[in-house]
C-alpha positions as CSV (number, residue, x, y, z in Angstrom):
1,D,-16.2,9.6,-4.9
2,A,-14.0,9.7,-2.2
3,V,-11.6,12.6,-1.4
4,I,-8.0,11.4,-1.4
5,A,-5.6,13.8,0.3
6,S,-2.0,13.7,-0.6
7,P,0.0,12.5,2.6
8,T,2.9,15.0,2.0
9,Y,2.9,16.2,5.4
10,N,2.5,12.6,7.2
11,I,4.7,10.8,4.5
12,A,2.4,7.8,4.9
13,R,-1.2,7.5,4.9
14,L,-3.9,4.8,4.6
15,H,-6.7,5.0,2.5
16,G,-10.0,2.7,3.2
17,T,-10.8,-0.3,5.5
18,I,-11.6,-3.5,4.1
19,R,-8.4,-3.7,1.5
20,P,-6.8,-0.5,2.7
21,I,-4.3,1.3,0.2
22,A,-0.9,2.7,1.7
23,H,-0.3,5.7,0.2
24,L,3.4,7.0,0.7
25,D,4.6,10.5,-0.3
26,L,8.6,10.7,-0.6
27,Y,8.7,14.3,-1.5
28,R,10.2,15.2,2.0
29,L,12.7,12.3,2.1
30,S,16.3,12.7,0.7
31,S,18.0,9.6,1.4
32,L,17.4,5.9,1.8
33,Q,18.3,6.0,5.7
34,E,15.0,8.3,6.0
35,L,12.9,5.9,3.9
36,E,14.2,2.9,6.3
37,E,13.0,4.9,9.5
38,I,9.6,5.4,8.2
39,G,9.5,1.3,8.1
40,Y,8.9,1.2,4.3
41,E,9.1,-2.8,4.3
42,H,6.0,-2.7,6.3
43,Y,3.9,-0.8,3.6
44,F,5.8,-3.2,0.7
45,Y,4.8,-6.7,2.3
46,D,1.3,-5.9,4.4
47,F,-0.5,-4.0,1.5
48,S,-1.9,-5.3,-1.5
49,C,-1.4,-1.9,-3.0
50,V,1.0,0.7,-2.4
51,V,0.8,4.2,-4.0
52,I,4.2,6.3,-3.8
53,E,4.6,9.6,-5.0
54,W,8.2,10.8,-5.8
55,F,9.8,7.4,-5.7
56,E,12.4,9.0,-7.8
57,K,13.6,11.0,-4.6
58,I,15.4,7.9,-3.5
59,P,17.6,6.4,-6.0
60,E,17.9,3.0,-4.4
61,F,14.3,2.6,-4.6
62,E,14.0,0.3,-7.8
63,S,16.2,-2.5,-5.9
64,L,14.3,-1.9,-2.5
65,R,10.7,-2.8,-4.0
66,P,9.4,-6.7,-4.2
67,Q,10.8,-8.1,-7.3
68,N,7.2,-9.6,-7.9
69,A,5.5,-6.3,-7.5
70,T,3.5,-4.9,-10.4
71,I,4.7,-1.5,-11.2
72,V,2.2,1.0,-12.8
73,L,3.6,5.0,-13.6
74,V,0.6,7.2,-13.4
75,H,1.1,10.3,-15.6
76,L,-0.9,13.3,-14.9
77,E,-1.0,16.3,-17.4
78,F,-2.6,19.4,-16.6
79,S,-4.6,21.8,-18.9
80,S,-5.5,25.4,-18.9
81,D,-8.9,24.1,-17.1
82,P,-8.1,23.5,-13.6
83,N,-11.2,20.5,-13.5
84,R,-9.6,18.5,-16.1
85,R,-6.8,16.3,-16.0
86,K,-5.4,13.7,-18.3
87,V,-4.1,10.7,-16.4
88,T,-2.3,7.9,-18.1
89,F,-1.3,4.7,-16.6
90,E,2.1,2.8,-18.0
91,K,2.8,-0.8,-16.5
92,L,6.6,-1.3,-16.5
């Protein structure tokens, strides 16, 4: 049970060592140019799993991702209990 911190301030973060997961948080990005500046291609092609938060901030994202990639949307629902969340997965 490891704590996984959001990379919001770093934009990109790696988790794990044997098969690392790339975790990108695009919240602070506002353009395709900024996405290119962080070298997004490296994350798409060098890691078997890439978790991306706020991908909708970059409208061109859909055309940039590898077309053979499996996309799974993760939906979080919060409740009045701060210790409970409902998580659902949707494969596109």
